[in-house]
KELUM-333155 format. One record per residue (C-alpha): residue in one letter; residue number from 0; x, y, z. Coordinates in Angstrom, 3 decimals. Example, Ala and Ser with C-alpha at 12.3 -4.5 7.8 and 13.67 -1.06 7.14 Angstrom:
BEGIN
A, 0, 12.300, -4.500, 7.800
S, 1, 13.670, -1.060, 7.140
END
This chain:
BEGIN
X, 0, -112.838, 47.038, -10.911
X, 1, -110.702, 45.436, -8.206
X, 2, -113.650, 45.340, -5.799
X, 3, -115.756, 43.658, -8.460
X, 4, -113.056, 41.057, -9.147
X, 5, -112.764, 40.308, -5.444
X, 6, -116.517, 39.899, -5.171
X, 7, -116.577, 37.542, -8.167
X, 8, -113.660, 35.561, -6.733
X, 9, -115.439, 35.183, -3.397
X, 10, -118.617, 34.163, -5.200
X, 11, -116.674, 31.602, -7.211
X, 12, -115.221, 30.080, -4.019
X, 13, -118.726, 29.802, -2.619
X, 14, -119.715, 27.810, -5.712
X, 15, -117.033, 25.140, -5.250
X, 16, -117.995, 21.566, -4.391
X, 17, -116.441, 20.588, -1.044
X, 18, -115.588, 17.118, -2.369
X, 19, -113.884, 17.737, -5.717
X, 20, -113.143, 21.480, -5.203
X, 21, -114.482, 22.174, -8.670
X, 22, -117.348, 24.426, -9.659
X, 23, -120.686, 22.738, -9.077
X, 24, -121.802, 20.409, -11.845
X, 25, -125.479, 19.523, -11.383
X, 26, -125.518, 20.694, -7.769
X, 27, -127.675, 18.820, -5.248
X, 28, -128.494, 19.873, -1.683
X, 29, -128.716, 17.393, 1.211
X, 30, -131.158, 17.684, 4.162
X, 31, -128.368, 19.202, 6.291
X, 32, -128.138, 22.142, 3.838
X, 33, -124.740, 21.409, 2.269
X, 34, -124.475, 21.238, -1.518
X, 35, -122.241, 19.049, -3.702
X, 36, -121.931, 17.761, -7.237
X, 37, -124.376, 14.936, -7.879
X, 38, -121.607, 12.552, -8.993
X, 39, -119.461, 13.434, -5.953
X, 40, -122.246, 12.529, -3.513
X, 41, -123.098, 9.342, -5.397
X, 42, -119.458, 8.242, -5.430
X, 43, -119.048, 9.104, -1.731
X, 44, -122.097, 7.048, -0.768
X, 45, -121.052, 4.144, -2.987
X, 46, -117.894, 3.545, -0.911
X, 47, -119.644, 3.749, 2.478
X, 48, -122.255, 1.742, 4.316
X, 49, -124.231, 4.741, 5.610
X, 50, -125.496, 7.631, 3.485
X, 51, -124.241, 10.766, 5.211
X, 52, -123.095, 14.274, 4.378
X, 53, -119.447, 14.308, 3.168
X, 54, -118.854, 17.544, 5.098
X, 55, -120.721, 17.385, 8.437
X, 56, -121.310, 13.586, 8.464
X, 57, -125.024, 13.983, 9.296
X, 58, -126.827, 10.856, 8.206
X, 59, -129.414, 11.161, 5.478
X, 60, -132.678, 9.213, 5.470
X, 61, -132.323, 5.759, 3.953
X, 62, -133.088, 5.794, 0.248
X, 63, -132.640, 9.579, 0.077
X, 64, -133.166, 10.862, -3.458
X, 65, -130.800, 13.519, -4.768
X, 66, -132.775, 16.534, -5.959
X, 67, -131.077, 19.146, -8.090
X, 68, -130.664, 22.640, -6.638
X, 69, -131.987, 24.568, -9.644
X, 70, -131.269, 27.984, -8.155
X, 71, -127.635, 27.123, -7.482
X, 72, -127.204, 25.572, -10.926
X, 73, -128.697, 28.691, -12.555
X, 74, -126.219, 30.907, -10.679
X, 75, -123.326, 28.727, -11.871
X, 76, -124.510, 28.880, -15.495
X, 77, -125.042, 32.641, -15.305
X, 78, -121.569, 33.303, -13.969
X, 79, -120.046, 30.958, -16.547
X, 80, -121.762, 32.990, -19.254
X, 81, -120.470, 36.199, -17.702
X, 82, -116.948, 34.801, -17.647
X, 83, -117.197, 33.881, -21.318
X, 84, -118.057, 37.493, -22.258
X, 85, -115.143, 38.953, -20.279
X, 86, -111.803, 37.218, -20.908
X, 87, -110.330, 38.854, -17.819
X, 88, -112.921, 37.060, -15.736
X, 89, -112.242, 33.700, -17.349
X, 90, -109.477, 33.267, -14.823
X, 91, -112.076, 33.263, -12.077
X, 92, -112.268, 29.521, -12.541
X, 93, -115.576, 28.744, -14.219
X, 94, -114.378, 26.285, -16.924
X, 95, -116.315, 25.846, -20.090
X, 96, -116.749, 22.483, -21.688
X, 97, -114.729, 23.519, -24.743
X, 98, -111.717, 24.624, -22.659
X, 99, -108.554, 22.987, -23.974
X, 100, -107.141, 20.973, -21.019
X, 101, -103.623, 21.382, -22.327
X, 102, -103.849, 25.120, -21.679
X, 103, -103.896, 24.602, -17.872
X, 104, -101.751, 22.097, -15.901
X, 105, -101.892, 21.632, -12.113
X, 106, -98.600, 20.624, -10.509
X, 107, -100.302, 19.839, -7.187
X, 108, -102.535, 17.114, -8.632
X, 109, -100.171, 16.413, -11.563
X, 110, -103.113, 16.656, -13.906
X, 111, -103.906, 18.744, -16.976
X, 112, -106.795, 20.389, -15.130
X, 113, -107.719, 20.125, -11.460
X, 114, -110.697, 22.484, -11.436
X, 115, -109.012, 25.315, -9.498
X, 116, -107.435, 28.023, -11.630
X, 117, -104.756, 30.443, -10.591
X, 118, -106.996, 33.397, -9.827
X, 119, -108.893, 31.500, -7.132
X, 120, -108.103, 32.106, -3.495
X, 121, -107.436, 28.346, -3.222
X, 122, -105.027, 28.378, -6.156
X, 123, -102.143, 29.409, -3.927
X, 124, -101.850, 25.763, -2.858
X, 125, -101.699, 24.637, -6.492
X, 126, -98.924, 25.215, -8.990
X, 127, -100.881, 26.040, -12.133
X, 128, -99.057, 26.550, -15.410
X, 129, -100.621, 27.585, -18.731
X, 130, -99.103, 24.615, -20.566
X, 131, -97.451, 21.233, -19.928
X, 132, -93.667, 21.260, -20.129
X, 133, -91.438, 18.360, -21.188
X, 134, -89.732, 18.214, -17.784
X, 135, -93.042, 17.495, -16.043
X, 136, -93.836, 14.744, -18.537
X, 137, -90.405, 13.141, -18.070
X, 138, -90.668, 13.335, -14.300
X, 139, -94.128, 11.771, -14.321
X, 140, -92.955, 8.994, -16.633
X, 141, -90.038, 8.220, -14.309
X, 142, -92.374, 8.061, -11.332
X, 143, -94.717, 5.741, -13.207
X, 144, -91.820, 3.490, -14.272
X, 145, -90.542, 3.350, -10.685
X, 146, -94.033, 2.542, -9.444
X, 147, -94.392, -0.083, -12.171
X, 148, -91.107, -1.705, -11.144
X, 149, -92.179, -1.688, -7.489
X, 150, -95.512, -3.304, -8.339
X, 151, -93.816, -5.919, -10.544
X, 152, -91.606, -6.925, -7.608
X, 153, -94.661, -7.080, -5.364
X, 154, -96.456, -9.161, -7.986
X, 155, -93.571, -11.637, -8.131
X, 156, -93.552, -11.845, -4.332
X, 157, -97.293, -12.481, -4.256
X, 158, -97.027, -15.142, -6.961
X, 159, -94.206, -16.814, -5.059
X, 160, -96.238, -16.640, -1.842
X, 161, -99.223, -18.182, -3.604
X, 162, -97.023, -20.987, -4.924
X, 163, -95.701, -21.580, -1.401
X, 164, -99.223, -21.730, -0.008
X, 165, -100.187, -24.243, -2.697
X, 166, -97.207, -26.360, -1.654
X, 167, -98.244, -26.077, 1.996
X, 168, -101.784, -27.060, 1.006
X, 169, -100.488, -30.183, -0.751
X, 170, -98.292, -30.975, 2.248
X, 171, -101.295, -30.659, 4.579
X, 172, -103.175, -33.148, 2.407
X, 173, -100.185, -35.485, 2.497
X, 174, -99.983, -35.092, 6.281
X, 175, -103.673, -35.887, 6.601
X, 176, -103.365, -39.079, 4.540
X, 177, -100.172, -40.281, 6.214
X, 178, -101.289, -39.415, 9.740
X, 179, -104.691, -40.975, 9.145
X, 180, -103.056, -44.195, 7.957
X, 181, -100.839, -44.321, 11.038
X, 182, -103.848, -43.718, 13.298
X, 183, -105.708, -46.539, 11.555
X, 184, -102.708, -48.843, 11.939
X, 185, -102.372, -48.034, 15.642
X, 186, -106.042, -48.618, 16.343
X, 187, -106.053, -51.728, 14.182
X, 188, -103.243, -53.142, 16.323
X, 189, -105.147, -52.224, 19.477
X, 190, -108.304, -53.715, 18.036
X, 191, -106.510, -56.956, 17.162
X, 192, -105.069, -57.102, 20.663
X, 193, -108.490, -56.544, 22.221
X, 194, -110.059, -59.120, 19.904
X, 195, -107.378, -61.631, 20.888
X, 196, -107.989, -60.942, 24.561
X, 197, -111.725, -61.238, 24.019
X, 198, -111.308, -64.614, 22.322
X, 199, -109.042, -65.764, 25.147
X, 200, -111.590, -64.810, 27.795
X, 201, -114.443, -66.348, 25.822
X, 202, -112.519, -69.602, 25.308
X, 203, -111.773, -69.831, 29.022
X, 204, -115.412, -69.159, 29.806
X, 205, -116.585, -71.808, 27.336
X, 206, -114.143, -74.390, 28.734
X, 207, -115.227, -73.762, 32.305
X, 208, -118.900, -73.810, 31.340
X, 209, -118.406, -77.089, 29.455
X, 210, -116.712, -78.663, 32.472
X, 211, -119.492, -77.465, 34.761
X, 212, -122.073, -78.800, 32.306
X, 213, -120.441, -82.243, 32.336
X, 214, -120.301, -82.321, 36.126
X, 215, -123.958, -81.385, 36.441
X, 216, -125.011, -83.852, 33.749
X, 217, -123.145, -86.659, 35.520
X, 218, -124.858, -85.739, 38.766
X, 219, -128.236, -85.694, 37.056
X, 220, -127.638, -89.108, 35.420
X, 221, -126.567, -90.640, 38.739
X, 222, -129.555, -89.229, 40.585
X, 223, -131.894, -90.385, 37.806
X, 224, -130.550, -93.933, 38.112
X, 225, -131.001, -93.797, 41.881
X, 226, -134.564, -92.598, 41.436
X, 227, -135.331, -95.492, 39.079
X, 228, -133.748, -98.030, 41.428
X, 229, -135.592, -96.653, 44.420
X, 230, -138.898, -96.664, 42.554
X, 231, -138.366, -100.374, 41.696
X, 232, -137.637, -101.172, 45.349
X, 233, -140.764, -99.355, 46.453
X, 234, -142.852, -101.326, 43.977
X, 235, -141.360, -104.608, 45.219
X, 236, -142.133, -103.754, 48.808
X, 237, -145.693, -102.821, 47.926
X, 238, -146.177, -106.187, 46.232
X, 239, -144.734, -107.978, 49.261
X, 240, -147.240, -106.355, 51.593
X, 241, -150.136, -107.358, 49.401
X, 242, -149.224, -111.059, 49.442
X, 243, -150.874, -113.570, 51.841
X, 244, -149.308, -114.149, 55.186
X, 245, -147.705, -117.504, 54.475
X, 246, -145.875, -116.422, 51.294
X, 247, -145.121, -113.095, 52.946
X, 248, -143.317, -114.811, 55.771
X, 249, -141.513, -117.129, 53.410
X, 250, -140.335, -114.284, 51.074
X, 251, -139.744, -111.656, 53.740
X, 252, -136.054, -112.217, 54.290
X, 253, -135.246, -112.504, 50.627
X, 254, -137.325, -109.455, 49.750
X, 255, -135.774, -107.340, 52.492
X, 256, -132.256, -108.223, 51.394
X, 257, -133.135, -107.443, 47.813
X, 258, -134.784, -104.146, 48.656
X, 259, -131.910, -102.723, 50.601
X, 260, -130.982, -99.320, 49.044
X, 261, -128.189, -97.062, 50.048
X, 262, -128.804, -93.339, 49.504
X, 263, -126.031, -91.556, 47.601
X, 264, -124.756, -88.038, 48.356
X, 265, -126.898, -85.462, 46.560
X, 266, -125.339, -82.414, 48.170
X, 267, -124.331, -79.748, 45.636
X, 268, -120.531, -79.449, 45.721
X, 269, -118.786, -76.093, 46.114
X, 270, -117.579, -74.471, 42.921
X, 271, -120.377, -75.867, 40.832
X, 272, -121.181, -72.455, 39.346
X, 273, -119.087, -70.433, 36.910
X, 274, -116.629, -68.103, 38.613
X, 275, -118.090, -64.904, 37.155
X, 276, -115.858, -62.641, 39.241
X, 277, -112.794, -64.223, 37.665
X, 278, -113.896, -62.926, 34.281
X, 279, -115.599, -59.632, 35.035
X, 280, -113.654, -58.423, 38.046
X, 281, -111.580, -55.369, 36.936
X, 282, -111.676, -56.746, 33.414
X, 283, -110.631, -53.557, 31.656
X, 284, -107.840, -52.961, 34.169
X, 285, -106.403, -56.453, 33.708
X, 286, -106.550, -56.078, 29.935
X, 287, -104.934, -52.655, 30.203
X, 288, -102.098, -54.130, 32.255
X, 289, -101.446, -56.685, 29.553
X, 290, -101.273, -53.847, 27.003
X, 291, -97.885, -52.883, 28.429
X, 292, -96.384, -55.470, 26.117
X, 293, -97.612, -53.663, 23.000
X, 294, -97.824, -50.040, 24.169
X, 295, -94.647, -48.027, 23.649
X, 296, -94.254, -44.901, 25.775
X, 297, -91.582, -42.273, 25.106
X, 298, -91.051, -39.183, 27.272
X, 299, -90.404, -36.937, 24.260
X, 300, -92.379, -36.784, 21.014
X, 301, -90.601, -35.067, 18.136
X, 302, -92.359, -32.310, 16.202
X, 303, -92.247, -33.038, 12.436
X, 304, -93.193, -29.425, 11.647
X, 305, -89.779, -28.293, 12.964
X, 306, -87.697, -30.925, 11.128
X, 307, -85.378, -29.770, 8.357
X, 308, -85.808, -31.292, 4.910
X, 309, -82.774, -33.565, 5.441
X, 310, -84.362, -35.292, 8.437
X, 311, -86.670, -38.298, 8.345
X, 312, -88.673, -39.309, 11.397
X, 313, -89.066, -42.887, 12.523
X, 314, -92.421, -44.448, 13.261
X, 315, -93.985, -43.078, 16.402
X, 316, -92.047, -39.769, 16.150
X, 317, -89.426, -41.085, 18.571
X, 318, -86.306, -40.965, 16.388
X, 319, -84.685, -39.288, 13.386
X, 320, -82.762, -40.599, 10.385
X, 321, -80.323, -38.734, 8.175
X, 322, -79.405, -40.344, 4.878
X, 323, -78.555, -38.660, 1.573
X, 324, -80.296, -41.373, -0.445
X, 325, -83.445, -41.466, 1.640
X, 326, -83.819, -37.695, 1.709
X, 327, -83.798, -37.145, -2.045
X, 328, -87.005, -35.443, -3.225
X, 329, -88.027, -35.072, 0.393
X, 330, -89.916, -31.772, 0.164
X, 331, -91.134, -29.910, 3.235
X, 332, -92.810, -26.476, 3.262
X, 333, -90.818, -23.533, 4.604
X, 334, -93.052, -22.812, 7.584
X, 335, -91.716, -20.503, 10.345
X, 336, -91.151, -23.365, 12.814
X, 337, -88.867, -25.358, 10.509
X, 338, -85.058, -25.513, 10.651
X, 339, -83.286, -24.680, 7.399
X, 340, -79.545, -24.534, 8.040
X, 341, -78.874, -27.976, 9.554
X, 342, -80.510, -31.361, 10.122
X, 343, -82.256, -30.309, 13.317
X, 344, -85.566, -30.935, 15.042
X, 345, -87.314, -29.988, 18.291
X, 346, -89.582, -31.847, 20.659
X, 347, -93.287, -31.126, 20.451
X, 348, -93.644, -30.061, 24.087
X, 349, -91.829, -27.239, 25.848
X, 350, -90.957, -26.929, 29.541
X, 351, -90.794, -23.936, 31.856
X, 352, -91.424, -25.527, 35.260
X, 353, -90.590, -28.796, 36.980
X, 354, -88.139, -31.650, 36.441
X, 355, -87.953, -33.564, 33.157
X, 356, -85.768, -36.425, 31.984
X, 357, -85.229, -38.403, 28.776
X, 358, -82.644, -40.841, 27.403
X, 359, -81.195, -40.665, 23.884
X, 360, -79.619, -43.615, 22.077
X, 361, -76.588, -42.282, 20.145
X, 362, -74.820, -45.526, 19.223
X, 363, -75.795, -45.236, 15.524
X, 364, -74.704, -41.606, 15.126
X, 365, -71.239, -40.169, 14.495
X, 366, -72.175, -36.469, 14.620
X, 367, -74.884, -35.066, 16.838
X, 368, -76.082, -32.303, 19.148
X, 369, -78.347, -33.025, 22.116
X, 370, -79.831, -30.403, 24.405
X, 371, -82.602, -27.814, 24.590
X, 372, -83.558, -24.631, 22.746
X, 373, -85.955, -21.783, 23.427
X, 374, -88.924, -21.298, 21.113
X, 375, -87.641, -17.896, 19.949
X, 376, -84.232, -19.230, 18.857
X, 377, -83.317, -18.528, 15.235
X, 378, -83.936, -21.642, 13.124
X, 379, -83.031, -20.217, 9.730
X, 380, -79.348, -19.466, 10.401
X, 381, -76.367, -21.624, 11.455
X, 382, -76.520, -22.505, 15.146
X, 383, -73.989, -20.864, 17.440
X, 384, -72.355, -22.459, 20.470
X, 385, -73.252, -19.488, 22.662
X, 386, -76.109, -19.689, 25.161
X, 387, -77.204, -16.173, 24.202
X, 388, -78.565, -17.620, 20.959
X, 389, -81.051, -19.743, 22.912
X, 390, -79.345, -23.156, 22.536
X, 391, -77.758, -25.325, 25.246
X, 392, -76.332, -28.654, 24.095
X, 393, -73.429, -31.072, 24.054
X, 394, -72.100, -32.324, 20.745
X, 395, -70.000, -34.962, 19.039
X, 396, -68.018, -33.756, 16.017
X, 397, -66.978, -35.832, 13.022
X, 398, -63.473, -35.889, 14.525
X, 399, -64.863, -37.794, 17.511
X, 400, -64.539, -34.832, 19.865
X, 401, -67.133, -34.176, 22.556
X, 402, -67.852, -30.553, 23.435
X, 403, -70.260, -28.307, 25.322
X, 404, -70.605, -24.842, 23.764
X, 405, -67.087, -25.034, 22.395
X, 406, -65.566, -26.475, 25.593
X, 407, -63.851, -29.791, 24.820
X, 408, -65.022, -32.641, 27.072
X, 409, -62.775, -35.558, 27.971
X, 410, -64.810, -38.713, 28.511
X, 411, -63.376, -41.973, 29.828
X, 412, -65.924, -44.011, 27.913
X, 413, -67.795, -43.338, 24.716
X, 414, -71.490, -43.190, 25.646
X, 415, -74.087, -45.219, 23.802
X, 416, -77.015, -43.780, 25.702
X, 417, -77.144, -40.294, 27.205
X, 418, -79.579, -39.165, 29.866
X, 419, -80.738, -35.551, 29.727
X, 420, -81.989, -34.028, 32.984
X, 421, -83.737, -30.662, 32.846
X, 422, -84.557, -28.975, 36.152
X, 423, -86.325, -25.748, 35.248
X, 424, -86.856, -24.696, 38.865
X, 425, -83.164, -24.990, 39.753
X, 426, -81.996, -23.804, 36.351
X, 427, -79.801, -26.796, 35.471
X, 428, -79.398, -28.950, 32.385
X, 429, -77.208, -32.009, 32.966
X, 430, -76.030, -34.891, 30.779
X, 431, -75.078, -38.367, 32.050
X, 432, -73.654, -41.505, 30.466
X, 433, -76.216, -44.160, 31.421
X, 434, -73.720, -46.983, 30.779
X, 435, -71.836, -46.202, 33.993
X, 436, -73.859, -43.156, 35.187
X, 437, -70.810, -40.927, 34.926
X, 438, -71.551, -37.194, 34.553
X, 439, -70.743, -35.562, 31.218
X, 440, -71.582, -31.869, 31.636
X, 441, -74.019, -29.534, 33.422
X, 442, -75.309, -26.129, 32.325
X, 443, -76.521, -23.599, 34.882
X, 444, -79.045, -21.220, 33.369
X, 445, -82.214, -19.461, 34.491
X, 446, -84.683, -20.297, 31.756
X, 447, -87.034, -17.356, 31.279
X, 448, -89.116, -18.938, 28.523
X, 449, -90.124, -22.418, 27.475
X, 450, -87.327, -24.679, 26.300
X, 451, -87.817, -27.588, 23.922
X, 452, -85.711, -30.741, 23.509
X, 453, -83.270, -30.094, 20.660
X, 454, -81.516, -32.608, 18.375
X, 455, -79.072, -32.360, 15.481
X, 456, -77.928, -35.322, 13.385
X, 457, -75.018, -35.095, 10.931
X, 458, -74.382, -37.225, 7.858
X, 459, -71.885, -40.057, 7.835
X, 460, -68.865, -39.094, 5.743
X, 461, -67.156, -42.385, 4.909
X, 462, -70.261, -44.534, 4.354
X, 463, -73.011, -42.366, 2.948
X, 464, -75.284, -45.313, 2.206
X, 465, -75.549, -46.092, 5.896
X, 466, -78.093, -44.022, 7.743
X, 467, -77.399, -42.092, 10.905
X, 468, -79.958, -42.369, 13.674
X, 469, -80.832, -40.771, 16.991
X, 470, -83.494, -42.505, 19.025
X, 471, -85.367, -41.475, 22.152
X, 472, -85.477, -44.458, 24.474
X, 473, -88.909, -45.701, 25.586
X, 474, -89.890, -45.729, 29.231
X, 475, -90.221, -48.882, 31.297
X, 476, -93.771, -48.617, 32.572
X, 477, -94.445, -50.425, 35.844
X, 478, -97.765, -50.721, 37.654
X, 479, -97.692, -51.229, 41.395
X, 480, -100.792, -52.546, 43.127
END
């Protein structure tokens, strides 16, 4: 009896699908020789690009039809019938369709029936019980509730993220419109300047051409009159020759005196032609030189994507304003580059090599920080005065105290314009009062990553309607020839 049970158990294991580990249901055999349930193979192929064997991964011909293995299905049905006749063999794991699922519960799969009953050699890995107990139901419900709570939190996070992305999308559209308008304004100003210069050159050309025309016309009129006079003289002399000798002798003296003609200068004077070189010689260069009056060059351009929501940028991205009235309803997306804690902003270009210099006008600001910061510095938390945080700057507090990383600075004169000198190769960052070129403070630091110009602007306490302002001074562009 025991040998027969062992043989039936081994036979049952041989009739298990290698995908679902249940007894074959409508078994099909692939070209590689392995057999599976028809639905298991179809589901496996549905989730993959290539049709292959779930066990050995051999690829099947494209469009392979699944043919039932009638012999294998007959064996399964025969053994199921045998199990139905002998209740002791029902535990061999060949379930009938009318089996009550509540009578067998698998703790491994946490399901009422997993297809592997306790008498199978594989059932040792599964905790099979003949019925479902209340403790299992309670435990499963708690797990589902915990999972539901976790997914609800994730859902809220995703909805919030989607809302943020919609806000960023709207901000991008606003940036496009505003930036496009500023580009149009800049090019319109350049176009007006070029049109003005063009009209100026054309007017000068027309005036010179008109003057040359008049000179040539006067010359032509004078020469025409001389030609007419000379032709009359020639005619008179011809008539004199044709007269008889006596009248000829009598009229000779008078005719000669009357026919005297003095030739006028017909030589073309120098400068009669238009001075083309004056107009076309290095035309674009000369116009470009004149553009210095309208072109404004600043050494540092501020990055609006790093500005906190309490900061407004001036036209040309060369200065910042901080005013409680102006900044109401001033929404900015919370992108990773943006400052959140204070009214801060960075320059758009970082430096790792070379010497760089820029001047900052601080006369309209009562609280400020000026310096540099590394790109990796934390922008979401309050800024520390320690260099380890990635910031190096001097500051003016609302008490009128100048400091450098917490060190109080005693200045003889309150600066209105501060020059920042960054020497990345030497590892120095120095500040100078440009009013009298007196030094303020110098940091010595080996910068191992790019540093960006850093600015902070505080609000005015006593007069909140008056705006604070920091401004990067434009360069004086000179062209030497």
